[in-house]
Steps between C-alpha positions, in 0.01 A plus 500: 500500500789724397480777240598282203246234598233768548560646152508153343167413666340827388618453141391135493148580624460804272594284201195283584246784468302416187469749214196730535517463880646721773570467871624723780841549657346387828363180351841408357645562849238267654562229241873493577439487875601859577161673539635829636751547218282649224727803461798269465316320219464836327869572545591157362296573187599865462830440327434176311689508173291462185773263378459244780415151379252355551317834512345624824157655429544775762216696339246249638562610861306800636404662827231327709241749369581414138686825443817510295765641731687810395871453442571855618496843339631519147484126433286315248472171694127530566430568132724208394315272743164618368613446140625146576173408673286646220709307243404179688130590493465638853272804527671789677278788610603848606371577852357835607839585647670423165655171605490189283284228654406138424181330622630221724161324499534451126875455454622395846711189558496407867582130550494361851824486694664163448353443152778676307861386474720747689838374381595360161553125491860407574695309242501132580850363548587141429767291668755613239484860626293636214 
């Protein structure tokens, strides 16, 4: 799987996460057959344009502990992710350490490997080339 295929698979699987549900970077990596690539999943989602269509609900992907990952000092990414989740009806708590956290037992989406489409269906071509 090359980089473009990897990103396409990540985006396709993330688009299947239902509203009011979340999953982890690591689980997305497992679903696309690259179980050691959780950080790469995060990188693929880090710079998703809000204008992409169909939308990619990047805010539904968290760390494996349910914590919203910081986007670095001076950024508002964690707060934007919290706000998007709350707007969908997901409860986001503030941990003792001040991090935003979601209860994965309540809101987790963890389908078994092989039960989620990894690539979008390809357009069917007829004998006339179209």
